[in-house]
C-alpha positions in Angstrom: 148.2 -51.5 125.0 150.5 -54.5 124.7 152.0 -55.9 121.6 149.4 -55.9 118.8 146.3 -55.9 121.0 143.3 -55.0 118.9 145.0 -55.9 115.6 143.9 -58.8 113.3 146.5 -61.1 111.7 145.7 -63.2 108.6 147.1 -64.6 105.4 145.8 -63.3 102.1 146.3 -65.1 98.8 147.3 -62.5 96.3 148.1 -62.8 92.6 151.8 -63.2 93.5 151.3 -65.6 96.4 150.5 -65.6 100.1 151.2 -62.4 102.2 150.9 -62.4 106.0 149.4 -59.1 107.2 148.3 -57.5 110.5 145.7 -54.7 110.4 144.1 -52.5 113.0 143.7 -48.9 114.2 141.0 -46.4 113.4 138.8 -47.6 110.5 137.5 -44.1 110.1 140.9 -42.6 109.3 143.2 -42.8 106.3 145.1 -46.1 105.7 148.9 -46.1 106.4 150.9 -49.0 105.0 154.1 -49.7 107.1 156.8 -51.8 105.5 159.6 -53.4 107.5 163.3 -54.0 106.7 166.0 -56.7 107.0 166.3 -58.9 108.9 162.9 -58.3 110.5 159.2 -58.6 110.0 156.1 -56.4 110.6 156.8 -56.9 114.3 159.3 -54.0 114.2 156.4 -51.6 114.0 154.6 -52.8 117.2 155.3 -49.8 119.4 154.8 -47.3 116.6 151.6 -49.0 115.6 150.2 -48.6 119.1 151.1 -45.0 119.2 149.3 -44.4 115.8 146.3 -46.6 116.2 143.9 -43.7 116.8 145.3 -41.7 113.9 145.3 -44.1 111.0 144.0 -47.5 109.8 147.2 -49.4 109.9 148.3 -52.1 107.5 151.5 -54.0 108.5 152.5 -56.8 106.2 155.5 -59.2 106.1 157.2 -58.6 102.8 157.7 -61.4 100.3 160.6 -63.5 101.7 160.2 -62.3 105.3 158.2 -63.1 108.4 155.3 -65.5 107.7 154.8 -64.4 104.0 155.7 -66.6 101.0 159.3 -67.4 100.4 159.7 -68.6 96.8 163.0 -69.9 95.6 164.8 -67.2 93.7 164.6 -67.0 89.9 167.9 -67.1 88.0 167.8 -63.4 87.5 166.3 -62.8 91.0 163.3 -61.0 89.4 160.8 -62.5 91.8 162.5 -60.6 94.6 162.9 -57.3 92.6 161.5 -54.3 94.4 159.1 -53.9 91.5 157.5 -57.3 92.2 157.6 -56.7 95.9 155.9 -53.4 95.4 153.2 -55.0 93.3 152.5 -57.4 96.2 151.8 -54.4 98.3 149.5 -52.8 95.8 147.6 -56.0 95.4 147.3 -56.2 99.2 145.9 -52.7 99.6 143.5 -53.2 96.7 142.3 -56.5 98.3 141.8 -54.6 101.6 139.8 -52.0 99.6 142.2 -49.2 100.1 143.3 -48.2 96.6 145.1 -45.1 97.8 147.1 -44.8 101.0 149.9 -43.2 102.9 153.1 -45.2 102.8 156.2 -45.6 105.1 159.1 -48.0 104.8 162.2 -48.7 106.8 165.4 -50.2 105.3 164.4 -52.8 102.6 160.8 -51.8 103.1 161.8 -48.2 102.2 163.3 -49.5 98.9 160.1 -51.3 98.1 158.2 -48.2 99.0 160.3 -46.0 96.8 159.7 -48.3 93.8 156.0 -48.5 94.6 155.7 -44.7 94.5 157.5 -44.6 91.2 155.5 -47.5 89.5 152.1 -46.6 91.0 152.0 -42.8 91.6 148.2 -42.8 91.7 148.3 -45.1 94.7 150.6 -43.2 97.1 149.3 -40.0 98.8 152.5 -39.3 100.7 155.7 -41.3 101.2 158.1 -41.6 104.2 161.4 -43.3 104.0 163.4 -44.3 107.0 167.2 -44.6 107.0 168.0 -45.1 103.3 169.5 -43.3 100.4 168.6 -44.3 96.8 170.0 -47.8 96.0 171.7 -46.8 92.8 173.5 -43.8 94.4 174.6 -46.0 97.3 176.1 -48.6 95.0 177.7 -46.2 92.6 179.4 -44.2 95.4 180.7 -47.2 97.3 183.9 -46.5 99.2 185.8 -48.2 102.0 183.6 -46.7 104.7 180.4 -47.9 103.1 181.8 -51.3 102.3 183.0 -51.8 105.9 179.8 -50.8 107.5 177.4 -52.5 104.9 179.5 -55.5 104.0 176.3 -57.5 104.0 175.4 -55.7 100.8 178.3 -57.5 99.1 178.2 -60.8 101.1 174.5 -61.6 100.5 174.7 -61.1 96.8 177.3 -63.8 96.3 176.0 -66.8 94.3 173.9 -69.4 96.1 174.5 -71.3 98.3 177.6 -69.6 99.7 176.1 -66.9 101.9 173.1 -69.2 102.8 175.5 -71.9 104.1 177.7 -69.4 106.0 174.8 -67.7 107.7 173.0 -71.0 108.3 175.9 -72.2 110.3 174.8 -70.0 113.2 171.8 -68.0 112.0 170.9 -66.8 115.5 174.3 -65.3 116.0 174.2 -63.6 112.6 170.8 -62.2 113.3 171.8 -60.8 116.7 174.9 -59.3 115.2 172.8 -57.5 112.6 170.1 -56.3 115.0 172.7 -55.1 117.5 174.8 -53.3 114.9 174.5 -50.2 112.6 174.6 -47.8 115.6 172.0 -49.6 117.7 174.5 -50.3 120.5 173.3 -53.8 121.2 169.9 -55.4 121.5 168.5 -53.2 124.3 166.1 -51.5 121.9 164.3 -54.8 121.2 161.5 -56.1 123.3 161.9 -59.8 124.0 158.8 -60.7 122.2 159.9 -58.9 119.0 163.4 -60.5 119.2 161.7 -64.0 119.6 159.7 -63.3 116.4 162.8 -62.3 114.4 164.5 -65.5 115.6 161.5 -67.6 114.7 161.1 -66.2 111.3 164.7 -65.6 110.2 166.5 -68.7 111.4 165.2 -71.0 108.7 166.9 -72.0 105.5 164.1 -70.6 103.2 164.2 -67.3 105.0 167.9 -66.9 104.7 167.7 -67.8 101.0 164.9 -65.2 100.5 166.9 -62.5 102.2 169.9 -63.2 100.0 167.6 -63.1 97.0 166.3 -59.7 98.1 169.8 -58.3 98.1 170.8 -60.1 94.9 167.9 -58.4 93.2 169.0 -55.0 94.5 172.5 -55.5 93.1 171.1 -56.5 89.7 167.6 -56.2 88.3 166.7 -53.4 90.7 169.6 -51.3 89.4 168.4 -51.9 85.9 164.9 -50.6 86.8 166.4 -47.6 88.6 168.6 -46.7 85.6 165.6 -47.1 83.3 163.5 -44.8 85.5 166.2 -42.1 85.6 166.8 -42.4 81.8 163.1 -41.7 81.3 163.2 -38.8 83.9 160.7 -40.5 86.1 160.4 -39.1 89.6 158.4 -39.8 92.7 155.4 -37.5 92.4 154.1 -37.2 96.0 155.6 -35.3 99.0 158.2 -37.2 100.9 159.6 -37.4 104.5 163.1 -38.7 105.0 164.3 -39.8 108.5 167.8 -41.1 109.2 169.8 -42.0 112.3 172.6 -39.9 113.7 174.5 -43.0 114.8 173.9 -44.9 111.6 175.7 -44.8 108.2 173.3 -43.1 105.9 173.7 -39.5 107.3 177.4 -39.9 107.7 178.2 -41.1 104.2 175.4 -39.8 102.1 173.2 -36.6 101.8 169.8 -38.2 102.1 167.7 -35.1 101.6 169.6 -33.9 98.5 169.7 -37.4 97.0 165.9 -37.8 97.4 165.2 -34.3 96.2 166.8 -35.3 92.9 164.4 -38.3 92.7 161.2 -36.5 93.8 159.0 -34.0 92.1 157.1 -33.2 95.3 158.3 -31.5 98.5 161.1 -33.3 100.4 161.7 -32.7 104.0 163.1 -34.7 106.9 165.4 -34.8 109.9 168.2 -36.7 111.6 167.0 -38.8 114.6 169.2 -39.4 117.7 169.3 -43.2 117.0 171.1 -45.9 115.0 169.6 -47.7 112.0 166.6 -49.2 113.8 164.8 -45.9 114.4 161.2 -47.2 114.8 162.3 -49.4 117.7 165.0 -47.2 119.2 162.7 -44.1 119.2 159.1 -45.3 118.7 157.6 -42.2 120.2 159.5 -39.6 118.1 159.1 -41.8 115.1 155.3 -41.9 115.5 155.3 -38.2 116.1 157.2 -37.5 112.9 154.9 -39.7 110.9 151.7 -38.3 112.4 152.9 -34.8 111.7 153.8 -35.6 108.1 150.7 -37.6 107.2 148.1 -35.7 109.1 
């Protein structure tokens, strides 16, 4: 199978706005919602989706602010890019598709949306997989020179508009390639040309760059407020969780992802290090699919 052969792409108008989504796979199996990260779109799952198409009914959206989904201008407090709002988009999407409960997996920013979704809507998520992240609050609160050097974009993108937007917009394609080829990926060799072309088409636009900045501004502000509130109320993710991280990336070197997520989860937490950088689903699509199939089966 090539690309997304056999999958249907469409735009759905949800309460929060328009979301672009691709669906396919086995309609007789359980739904699996796959959420992408920065600076990508649902296209990052193309090889994993083909490997899992017989095992699940797959739902692959573009998050608010990414791909071909809506890109509203950021609110003054960045609330319309909070992970709570982005998670609500995904709940509305799955309810519209008549899948009120589902398996859930997110990579990078999508994993942060997924974690908030599992906290805010525990009745929706049957099992949760998070790929190459530690909890946002823990990452910010333990920032040191190693983290700041490797993830400098966490601090650049949150600067007031339009500074990062203008700087990135000066050569958006160069910036995009630098990000996609970094974080242990060792260049762009893990990307299929069609996927890279999709990332270029979607990211290298002023509204997309602004939306990505707003995503990060929310994470450094209102998302932390929501996380602190959840912890103060002793709220924890209720379902079982799988955590994957890359051996060549930052998360496993600087943080202890299993221990950090165990502290935030009332269910069983397991996981493993993968021989990859940050972009695990594209660097290792087969092993990623195997890990998800084994966990969600």
